[in-house]
C-alpha positions as CSV (number, residue, x, y, z in Angstrom):
1,M,-16.5,-10.0,-6.6
2,T,-19.6,-8.2,-5.3
3,R,-21.0,-8.5,-1.8
4,P,-24.8,-8.3,-2.3
5,N,-25.7,-9.4,1.2
6,K,-23.0,-7.6,3.2
7,G,-22.2,-4.5,1.2
8,P,-18.6,-3.1,1.0
9,Q,-16.3,-3.2,4.0
10,F,-16.6,0.4,4.9
11,V,-20.3,0.0,5.8
12,K,-19.2,-1.7,9.0
13,Y,-17.8,1.7,10.2
14,F,-21.2,3.6,9.9
15,A,-22.1,2.9,13.5
16,P,-18.6,3.3,14.9
17,V,-18.3,6.7,13.3
18,I,-21.5,7.9,14.9
19,S,-20.6,6.4,18.2
20,A,-17.2,8.0,18.2
21,L,-18.7,11.4,17.4
22,K,-21.1,11.1,20.2
23,E,-18.3,10.2,22.6
24,L,-16.4,13.3,21.4
25,G,-19.4,15.5,22.1
26,N,-21.1,15.2,18.8
27,S,-18.2,16.6,16.7
28,G,-14.6,16.0,16.1
29,T,-11.7,16.2,13.7
30,P,-11.2,13.2,11.3
31,S,-8.1,12.1,13.2
32,E,-9.9,12.2,16.5
33,V,-12.7,10.1,15.1
34,K,-10.4,7.6,13.5
35,D,-8.2,7.2,16.6
36,L,-11.2,6.7,18.8
37,I,-12.7,4.1,16.5
38,A,-9.3,2.2,16.5
39,V,-9.3,2.2,20.3
40,N,-13.0,1.3,20.7
41,L,-12.7,-1.6,18.2
42,Q,-9.2,-2.6,19.3
43,I,-7.9,-2.6,15.8
44,S,-4.4,-3.9,15.5
45,D,-1.5,-1.8,14.2
46,N,-1.1,-4.2,11.2
47,I,-4.6,-3.3,10.0
48,L,-4.2,0.4,10.8
49,D,-0.9,0.5,8.8
50,E,-2.2,-1.4,5.7
51,Q,-1.8,1.0,2.8
52,L,-3.9,1.6,-0.3
53,P,-2.2,0.7,-3.6
54,S,-1.5,4.4,-4.3
55,G,0.2,4.8,-0.9
56,T,-1.7,8.0,-0.2
57,S,-3.3,6.7,3.0
58,S,-4.1,3.6,5.0
59,R,-7.0,1.4,4.0
60,F,-8.6,1.9,7.4
61,D,-8.5,5.7,7.1
62,N,-10.0,5.4,3.6
63,Q,-12.8,3.2,4.7
64,V,-13.7,5.5,7.6
65,A,-13.7,8.4,5.1
66,W,-16.1,6.5,2.8
67,A,-18.4,5.8,5.9
68,R,-18.4,9.6,6.6
69,F,-19.2,10.4,3.0
70,Y,-22.3,8.1,3.0
71,L,-23.4,9.2,6.5
72,A,-23.2,12.8,5.3
73,K,-25.2,12.1,2.2
74,A,-27.8,10.3,4.4
75,G,-28.1,13.3,6.7
76,Y,-26.5,11.9,9.8
77,I,-23.3,14.1,9.6
78,D,-23.2,17.8,8.7
79,S,-21.2,17.9,5.5
80,S,-20.9,21.7,5.5
81,K,-18.2,21.9,8.1
82,R,-14.9,21.4,6.2
83,G,-12.4,19.7,8.5
84,I,-14.8,19.0,11.3
85,W,-17.3,16.1,11.4
86,K,-20.4,17.1,13.2
87,L,-23.5,15.0,13.9
88,T,-26.9,16.4,12.8
89,E,-30.0,15.9,15.0
90,A,-30.7,12.7,13.1
91,G,-27.2,11.5,13.8
92,I,-27.4,12.3,17.5
93,D,-30.8,10.5,17.8
94,S,-29.6,7.4,15.8
95,E,-28.5,4.0,16.8
96,I,-27.6,2.4,13.5
97,T,-27.7,-1.4,13.4
98,P,-25.7,-3.4,10.8
99,K,-29.0,-4.0,8.9
100,E,-29.8,-0.3,8.8
101,A,-26.2,0.5,7.7
102,L,-26.6,-1.8,4.7
103,E,-30.0,-0.2,3.9
104,I,-28.5,3.3,4.0
105,F,-25.7,2.2,1.6
106,Q,-28.1,0.5,-0.8
107,K,-30.5,3.4,-0.9
108,L,-27.8,5.9,-1.7
109,Q,-26.2,3.6,-4.2
110,Q,-29.6,3.4,-6.1
111,A,-29.9,7.2,-5.9
112,F,-26.3,7.7,-7.3
113,R,-27.0,5.4,-10.2
114,Q,-30.4,6.9,-11.0
115,E,-29.1,10.4,-11.1
116,S,-25.9,9.4,-12.9
117,I,-23.9,11.4,-10.5
118,N,-20.7,9.6,-11.4
119,N,-19.5,6.7,-13.6
120,Q,-16.1,6.0,-12.1
121,I,-14.6,5.1,-8.8
122,N,-12.8,8.0,-7.1
123,K,-9.1,7.5,-7.6
124,D,-8.2,9.0,-4.2
125,L,-10.8,7.2,-2.1
126,E,-9.8,3.8,-3.4
127,T,-11.4,0.6,-2.0
128,D,-11.3,-3.0,-2.8
129,E,-15.0,-3.1,-3.2
130,D,-17.0,-3.6,-6.5
131,N,-20.0,-1.6,-7.7
132,V,-19.6,1.2,-5.2
133,A,-20.7,4.5,-6.6
134,A,-18.2,7.3,-6.2
135,P,-19.0,10.8,-4.8
136,D,-20.5,13.5,-7.0
137,S,-18.4,14.8,-9.9
138,N,-17.2,17.9,-8.1
139,E,-15.8,16.0,-5.2
140,N,-14.3,13.5,-7.6
141,S,-12.5,16.2,-9.5
142,F,-11.4,17.8,-6.2
143,R,-9.8,14.5,-5.1
144,N,-8.4,13.6,-8.5
145,Y,-6.3,16.7,-8.8
146,R,-4.9,15.8,-5.3
147,Q,-3.8,12.5,-6.6
148,E,-2.2,14.1,-9.7
149,L,-0.4,16.7,-7.6
150,L,1.0,14.0,-5.3
151,E,2.2,11.9,-8.3
152,T,3.8,15.1,-9.8
153,I,5.7,15.7,-6.5
154,R,6.8,12.1,-6.3
155,N,8.1,12.1,-9.9
156,I,10.3,15.2,-9.7
157,S,14.1,14.8,-9.4
158,P,15.7,14.4,-5.9
159,T,17.3,17.8,-6.3
160,G,14.1,19.3,-7.5
161,F,12.3,17.8,-4.5
162,E,14.8,19.4,-2.1
163,H,14.2,22.8,-3.6
164,L,10.5,22.3,-3.7
165,C,10.5,21.6,0.1
166,Q,12.7,24.6,0.6
167,R,10.2,26.8,-1.3
168,L,7.2,25.3,0.6
169,L,8.9,26.1,3.9
170,R,9.6,29.6,2.9
171,E,6.0,30.1,1.8
172,S,4.9,28.7,5.1
173,G,6.7,31.5,7.0
174,F,10.1,30.0,7.7
175,Q,13.2,32.2,7.2
176,Q,16.8,31.4,6.4
177,V,15.8,28.0,5.0
178,E,19.0,26.2,4.0
179,I,19.7,22.7,2.6
180,T,22.4,21.0,4.8
181,G,25.1,18.6,3.9
182,R,24.3,15.2,2.4
183,S,26.3,13.1,4.8
184,G,27.3,13.1,8.5
185,D,24.4,15.3,9.4
186,G,22.3,12.7,11.2
187,G,19.5,12.7,8.7
188,I,19.0,16.5,8.8
189,D,18.0,17.7,5.3
190,R,17.5,21.4,5.9
191,K,17.2,24.0,8.7
192,G,15.3,27.2,9.1
193,I,14.0,29.7,11.6
194,L,10.3,30.3,12.4
195,Q,9.7,33.9,13.5
196,I,6.9,33.8,16.1
197,N,6.9,37.5,16.7
198,L,9.4,40.4,16.9
199,L,11.0,39.0,20.0
200,I,10.8,35.2,19.6
201,S,12.2,32.9,16.9
202,I,12.5,29.2,16.9
203,P,15.3,27.2,15.1
204,V,13.8,24.2,13.3
205,L,15.4,21.2,11.6
206,F,13.7,19.3,8.8
207,Q,13.9,15.9,7.2
208,C,12.1,15.5,3.8
209,K,11.6,12.1,2.3
210,R,10.1,11.4,-1.1
211,Y,8.5,8.1,-0.1
212,I,5.6,6.1,-1.4
213,S,5.7,3.6,1.6
214,S,5.3,4.4,5.3
215,V,7.9,5.9,7.6
216,G,8.4,3.9,10.7
217,A,9.2,4.6,14.4
218,P,13.0,3.9,14.0
219,E,13.4,6.7,11.4
220,I,11.6,9.1,13.7
221,R,13.7,8.1,16.7
222,D,16.9,8.6,14.6
223,F,15.7,12.0,13.5
224,R,14.8,13.0,17.1
225,G,18.3,12.0,18.2
226,A,19.9,14.1,15.5
227,I,18.1,17.3,16.5
228,M,18.7,17.0,20.2
229,G,20.7,20.0,21.4
230,R,20.7,21.5,17.9
231,A,17.1,22.9,17.5
232,D,13.9,23.5,19.5
233,K,11.7,21.8,16.9
234,G,11.8,19.0,14.3
235,I,9.6,18.5,11.3
236,F,9.5,15.3,9.2
237,I,7.9,15.7,5.8
238,T,7.2,12.7,3.5
239,T,5.2,12.0,0.4
240,G,4.2,8.7,2.0
241,T,2.5,8.0,5.3
242,F,3.6,7.3,8.9
243,T,3.0,4.1,10.8
244,R,0.9,4.3,14.0
245,E,4.1,3.5,16.0
246,A,5.8,6.5,14.3
247,V,2.9,8.8,15.2
248,R,3.0,7.6,18.8
249,D,6.8,7.5,19.2
250,G,8.7,9.5,21.7
251,V,9.1,12.8,23.5
252,P,9.6,15.5,22.5
253,P,7.2,15.0,19.6
254,I,8.2,15.5,16.0
255,E,5.8,17.3,13.8
256,L,4.8,14.8,11.1
257,V,3.7,15.9,7.6
258,D,2.4,13.0,5.5
259,A,1.2,13.0,1.9
260,S,-2.3,14.2,2.8
261,K,-1.1,17.1,5.0
262,L,1.5,18.0,2.4
263,I,-1.2,18.3,-0.3
264,L,-3.3,20.4,2.1
265,M,-0.3,22.8,2.6
266,F,-0.1,23.2,-1.2
267,E,-3.8,24.0,-1.3
268,Q,-3.7,26.5,1.5
269,L,-0.7,28.3,0.0
270,E,-2.1,27.9,-3.6
271,L,1.4,26.8,-4.5
272,G,1.6,25.1,-7.9
273,L,-2.2,25.1,-8.1
274,I,-4.5,27.3,-10.2
275,P,-7.7,27.9,-8.2
276,K,-11.1,27.5,-10.0
277,T,-14.6,28.3,-9.0
278,V,-17.2,25.6,-9.5
279,Y,-21.0,26.1,-9.1
280,E,-23.8,23.7,-8.3
281,I,-27.5,24.3,-9.2
282,D,-29.6,25.0,-6.1
283,K,-32.7,23.2,-7.2
284,S,-34.6,24.3,-4.1
285,F,-34.3,27.9,-5.2
286,F,-36.2,27.3,-8.4
287,K,-39.0,25.2,-6.9
288,E,-41.1,28.3,-6.2
289,F,-41.0,29.2,-9.9
290,S,-42.1,25.8,-11.1
């Protein structure tokens, strides 16, 4: 069912994204922006924890990401800063009303269709909206391989997943990474040592869960209890997500690695991935020769 008068649900986050960035000093990380929007709009944990069908992220995070994409295409956010959302001069000077937000969306939708930028909805940025144009083909391919990588990891055998995590930790700089016993170990899956420098090393205990659903606060508390007195640091890795309560739970904090961060680690290490170079035509370069 289309929403010709209201637009898709993510349009309502256009103004909150800009407001949050202004409050953060005109720039911020995605997590900072999302957390501030959740506080400012008093969004309940039930809504924040609602997952996409793929289980790769929450619907709220997804809709805020779509809002950022459209605001970047419209010139309100600088899209050149990977990992940082930064307002442009237009964004700093703007006060977007609900009507203007819908007009921005409709104008870009028309441009996407006219240029035939893409014919399918992006598989990673899933929404429950109809007739929403996806990002350009390069971004679509970029996110599609992420979904394929995550599905590949989730489908390997339990033993294979354990050894994959062991390899990932070693590639990330941990030494003496060992898989611990299967029972009576308080939920500890593996242990390792992070060498900070020649003089300092930190023992770290890990728990790795091949989940599709969310990890809750009780599992984080159990893991924290298991590492007390045994290591200086704990890291919980999952192919699913963490609930908001899990993220906020307890002291000392546990480092949480969800599906998105896990994929990012594979990208940075180029582990199991073959990098490719993709070019776009800079049409402005050729204008002087027309």
